[in-house]
C-alpha positions as CSV (number, residue, x, y, z in Angstrom):
1,M,5.7,-4.4,-30.3
2,S,5.0,-7.0,-27.8
3,F,4.4,-5.4,-24.4
4,E,6.4,-8.3,-22.9
5,Q,9.5,-6.8,-24.5
6,L,9.1,-3.7,-22.3
7,Q,11.2,-5.0,-19.4
8,T,13.9,-3.2,-17.3
9,G,16.7,-2.1,-19.6
10,A,14.8,-2.1,-22.9
11,V,15.5,1.0,-25.0
12,L,12.8,2.3,-27.3
13,R,11.8,5.6,-29.0
14,Y,9.2,7.5,-27.0
15,A,7.8,11.1,-27.0
16,Y,9.5,12.0,-23.8
17,L,8.2,15.1,-22.0
18,W,10.9,16.8,-20.0
19,A,10.0,18.1,-16.6
20,R,10.9,21.7,-17.5
21,Q,8.5,21.5,-20.4
22,S,5.7,20.0,-18.3
23,K,6.2,22.8,-15.7
24,V,5.4,25.5,-18.3
25,G,2.2,23.7,-19.4
26,E,3.4,21.6,-22.3
27,T,1.7,18.3,-22.6
28,E,3.4,16.6,-25.6
29,G,7.0,15.6,-26.0
30,R,8.6,17.6,-28.8
31,K,10.2,14.6,-30.4
32,D,10.6,10.9,-30.1
33,R,13.9,10.1,-28.3
34,P,15.5,7.0,-26.9
35,V,14.4,6.1,-23.4
36,A,15.2,3.3,-21.1
37,V,12.6,1.3,-19.2
38,G,13.8,1.6,-15.7
39,V,11.0,-0.1,-13.8
40,R,7.8,-2.0,-14.7
41,L,5.2,-2.4,-12.0
42,A,2.3,-4.7,-12.4
43,R,-1.1,-3.1,-11.9
44,K,-4.6,-4.3,-12.6
45,S,-5.4,-1.4,-14.8
46,G,-2.2,-1.9,-16.9
47,D,1.5,-2.1,-16.0
48,L,3.1,1.2,-15.0
49,I,6.5,2.0,-16.6
50,L,9.1,4.5,-15.6
51,F,11.0,5.8,-18.6
52,F,14.4,7.5,-18.3
53,P,15.6,9.7,-21.2
54,V,18.7,9.4,-23.2
55,T,20.2,12.7,-24.5
56,S,23.1,13.8,-26.6
57,K,23.3,17.2,-24.7
58,E,25.8,17.0,-21.9
59,P,23.9,17.6,-18.7
60,E,24.8,20.1,-16.0
61,A,27.1,18.7,-13.3
62,S,24.3,19.0,-10.8
63,R,22.1,16.5,-12.6
64,F,22.0,12.8,-11.7
65,A,23.1,11.5,-15.1
66,V,25.7,9.0,-16.4
67,E,27.5,8.9,-19.7
68,I,26.6,5.7,-21.6
69,P,29.7,3.6,-22.4
70,P,30.2,2.5,-26.0
71,I,29.4,-1.2,-25.4
72,E,26.1,-0.2,-23.7
73,K,25.3,2.1,-26.6
74,R,25.8,-0.8,-29.0
75,R,23.7,-3.1,-26.9
76,A,20.9,-0.6,-26.7
77,G,20.9,0.0,-30.5
78,L,22.2,3.6,-30.1
79,D,24.9,5.4,-32.1
80,A,28.2,4.2,-30.5
81,D,30.1,7.2,-32.0
82,M,27.9,9.8,-30.2
83,R,28.4,11.0,-26.6
84,L,25.1,10.1,-24.9
85,W,23.9,10.3,-21.3
86,L,21.1,8.5,-19.4
87,I,19.3,11.0,-17.2
88,L,18.1,9.6,-13.9
89,D,16.8,12.7,-11.9
90,E,13.6,12.9,-13.9
91,Y,11.4,10.3,-15.6
92,N,8.0,9.9,-17.3
93,T,5.5,7.4,-16.1
94,D,3.0,5.7,-18.5
95,I,0.7,2.7,-18.6
96,I,1.1,-0.1,-21.0
97,G,-1.9,-0.7,-23.2
98,L,-3.4,2.7,-22.3
99,S,-0.6,5.0,-23.6
100,F,-1.0,7.4,-26.5
101,Y,2.8,7.7,-26.7
102,M,4.2,4.2,-27.0
103,D,5.2,3.4,-30.6
104,P,4.4,-0.1,-31.8
105,A,7.9,-0.6,-33.1
106,P,10.1,-3.2,-31.2
107,P,12.8,-1.9,-28.8
108,L,16.0,-0.7,-30.3
109,G,18.0,-2.9,-27.9
110,S,18.6,-3.1,-24.2
111,F,21.1,-2.0,-21.5
112,S,22.8,-4.7,-19.6
113,K,21.7,-5.4,-16.0
114,A,25.4,-4.8,-14.9
115,F,25.1,-1.3,-16.2
116,L,21.6,-0.4,-15.3
117,L,20.8,-2.0,-12.0
118,P,23.4,-0.1,-9.9
119,L,22.0,3.1,-11.4
120,L,18.4,2.1,-10.5
121,R,19.5,1.4,-7.0
122,A,21.0,4.9,-6.8
123,F,17.8,6.3,-8.3
124,V,15.6,4.6,-5.7
125,A,17.8,6.2,-3.0
126,R,17.2,9.6,-4.6
127,R,13.7,9.2,-6.0
128,K,12.1,11.8,-3.7
129,A,14.3,14.4,-5.4
130,A,13.5,13.2,-8.9
131,A,10.9,14.9,-11.1
132,E,8.1,12.7,-12.3
133,V,6.0,13.6,-15.4
134,N,2.9,11.5,-15.4
135,R,1.8,10.8,-19.0
136,F,-1.5,9.0,-18.3
137,R,-3.6,11.6,-16.4
């Protein structure tokens, strides 16, 4: 995978570690799952990326999540026949080039900016309530 492909909206497989798993001491994601690159921040030590998970399990109503429309599932290389949600009230952070968890495979696809950018603006407004799992410490 070219690290240049990891831009906002890219969807890839990643060993995502849920916040609830991290809180009980787990350090490894249980399986690779699709995640969306939400934000990529340039840093001297390597670019920091925020990953938002995609799940087929319907989230509780209290969660900040959105069901992914069929056209976006197709754009992202996901199964258009499955109900899928993008979770935005928790995220993993990782550093490009230093990560033990990024697979060298190319992204599956990408969400459109029209779909993702309004969600990212809503995330920024709520970010203090979101749970971060730092994968590089």
